[in-house]
matplotlib code that plots the C-alpha trace (Angstrom):
import matplotlib.pyplot as plt

x = [-9.5, -12.9, -15.8, -19.4, -20.4, -21.9, -19.6, -17.7, -14.4, -11.2, -7.8, -4.5, -0.9, 2.4, 2.9, 5.3, 3.8, 5.5, 4.1, 0.7, -2.6, -1.4, 1.7, 3.3, 3.9, 2.3, 4.1, 2.0, 3.9, 3.6, 4.8, 7.7, 8.5, 7.5, 6.0, 2.4, 1.7, 3.0, 1.0, 2.4, 0.2, 0.3, -2.2, -2.0, -3.5, -2.4, -0.8, -0.9, 1.9, 0.9, 3.2, 3.7, 0.3, -0.1, -3.3, -3.7, -6.6, -7.8, -7.0, -5.8, -9.5, -10.6, -7.7, -8.6, -12.4, -11.4, -9.2, -11.5, -15.1, -15.7, -14.6, -11.9, -11.4, -7.9, -7.3, -8.7, -6.8, -3.6, -4.8, -5.4, -2.2, -0.7, -2.9, -5.3, -9.2, -10.6, -14.4, -15.2, -18.7, -19.9, -16.5, -15.4, -11.8, -10.5, -7.1, -7.0, -4.1, -2.1, 0.8, 1.0, 0.9, -2.8, -5.6, -9.1, -11.7, -15.2, -17.9, -21.4, -23.0, -23.5, -23.7, -21.7, -20.1, -16.2, -13.7, -10.3, -7.4, -3.9, -0.8, 2.1, 5.8, 7.9]
y = [9.7, 8.7, 7.4, 7.5, 4.1, 1.5, 0.4, 3.7, 3.3, 5.2, 4.9, 6.5, 6.1, 7.8, 8.4, 9.7, 11.1, 11.7, 12.8, 14.1, 12.9, 11.4, 9.5, 8.8, 6.8, 6.6, 4.7, 4.1, 3.3, 2.9, 5.6, 3.5, 3.3, -0.1, 0.0, -1.1, -0.7, 1.0, 2.4, 3.3, 4.8, 6.2, 6.7, 2.9, 2.0, 1.7, -1.1, -1.8, -3.7, -4.8, -7.6, -10.4, -9.4, -7.0, -5.9, -4.0, -1.5, 0.5, 3.7, 5.5, 6.3, 2.8, 1.7, 4.2, 3.2, -0.5, 0.6, 2.9, 2.1, 5.5, 7.9, 10.2, 13.1, 12.2, 15.0, 17.7, 16.2, 16.9, 20.5, 21.1, 19.9, 22.7, 25.5, 25.4, 25.7, 23.2, 22.0, 18.3, 16.9, 16.9, 17.8, 20.9, 21.5, 23.9, 25.2, 27.8, 26.0, 24.7, 26.9, 25.3, 21.7, 20.9, 20.0, 19.1, 18.1, 17.0, 15.1, 15.5, 13.9, 11.0, 9.3, 8.2, 11.6, 11.3, 13.4, 13.6, 15.2, 15.5, 16.6, 17.5, 17.3, 18.9]
z = [-15.5, -14.0, -15.8, -14.1, -15.3, -12.9, -11.3, -11.6, -13.4, -12.5, -14.1, -13.0, -14.1, -15.1, -18.7, -21.5, -24.6, -27.9, -31.1, -32.3, -33.0, -36.5, -35.2, -31.9, -28.8, -25.1, -22.4, -19.3, -16.1, -12.4, -9.9, -9.5, -13.2, -14.2, -17.6, -17.7, -21.4, -24.5, -27.5, -30.9, -33.6, -36.9, -39.8, -40.6, -37.1, -33.7, -31.6, -27.8, -26.1, -22.8, -21.0, -23.7, -25.4, -28.4, -29.7, -33.1, -33.6, -36.8, -35.3, -31.9, -31.3, -31.5, -29.0, -26.5, -27.1, -26.2, -23.1, -21.4, -22.8, -23.7, -26.6, -25.9, -28.3, -29.3, -31.9, -29.5, -26.4, -28.4, -29.3, -25.5, -24.6, -26.6, -25.4, -28.4, -27.4, -29.7, -29.7, -29.2, -29.0, -25.5, -23.9, -22.1, -21.6, -19.0, -20.0, -17.4, -15.5, -18.3, -17.7, -14.0, -16.1, -15.4, -18.1, -17.0, -19.3, -18.7, -20.9, -19.8, -22.8, -24.1, -20.8, -19.0, -17.9, -18.1, -16.0, -17.3, -15.2, -16.8, -14.5, -16.9, -16.0, -18.7]

ax = plt.figure().add_subplot(projection="3d")
ax.plot(x, y, z, "-o")
ax.set_aspect("equal")
plt.show()
């Protein structure tokens, strides 16, 4: 993910995702397999475990806002990963390469622009 802020922010990590927009887990790791962080969420909120630190958030949306500094359309992202064209304010998703394991979504408005690229291994 790249956020065209000043300075530009870029994030890249391997991940394992299980669940849906209502409840699930997400584990971020390095290319060598070292766990960087683990996220768990349900309708009661979201928890981020990173190293020895644990942070609680009202929702997965609040957690992603905290981590990235911008809003990520969580519910739409899960729909896109399932191949469903779902609208998200300001976002355009390209599902044309989803069968090859690639998802690209871009947000132009509101600023700053965000470019999200996901490569899946199933």
